[in-house]
Structures are given as C-alpha cells and as structure tokens.
Steps between C-alpha positions, in 0.01 A plus 500: 500500500543574874465205734435519879550865527823515303582793269365465150741382237661762278293413193181400687204589286700506163397256234770394234426315184799289389542399148864372474666201344845520653635415844593864568133606453380228723757585771397880482121386543604277796670795673202725450273233643736466802466879549121461520376549147224284359663325204280367214710289260366477141566163357445373141265185463814276470639626831775732592828429320681468834293192605741267328834684584756324718762714689817372649363139557178605672178345364299709265206504737708631789652780280171608368332493843781711650469765232127500501429493879257762621334551157161433354489347154254572213496330162474742222480409133667761283263621235206327661168673533 
C-alpha cells in the first residue's frame, strides 16, 4: 500500500492465501507480504505447527513472529462446516 505519495508496492492489491506447515512456505509468504500482498494465513484450531519451533537458540515466539509478520491469521477447521 502506498504511503505518503510513494509508489505502490509491486504486489499491492494482490491477496494471497497461505496454507503451509514448513518454514520455507512461511518465509515465502513473508516475502510476498513485504512486496505488498495481503497475506491471509490459514491455521488449524490447535495453531500453526511453527508456533512451537525454536531456531538457533531464538525463542519460539520470536521465530514465529518473524516468519508471520505482515500476515492476517484465520482459524480453519478442516472438514468443518
């Protein structure tokens, strides 16, 4: 989204639905968000699998927040109606 008269981001106006369970998918989504896409992360009711992952001594919360920055999260129950 353009701010203060700046050029719009490359993916401004694009919506991406992310449904990944691995760090590579989360990183890809993060990059798309940084390029201006609206990212919607689909999470199971128990939370995204990366919420409890620790990477290189960092806390799990910091790792998860870094990969999920710029995303909106929606809880989806597979098979639910």
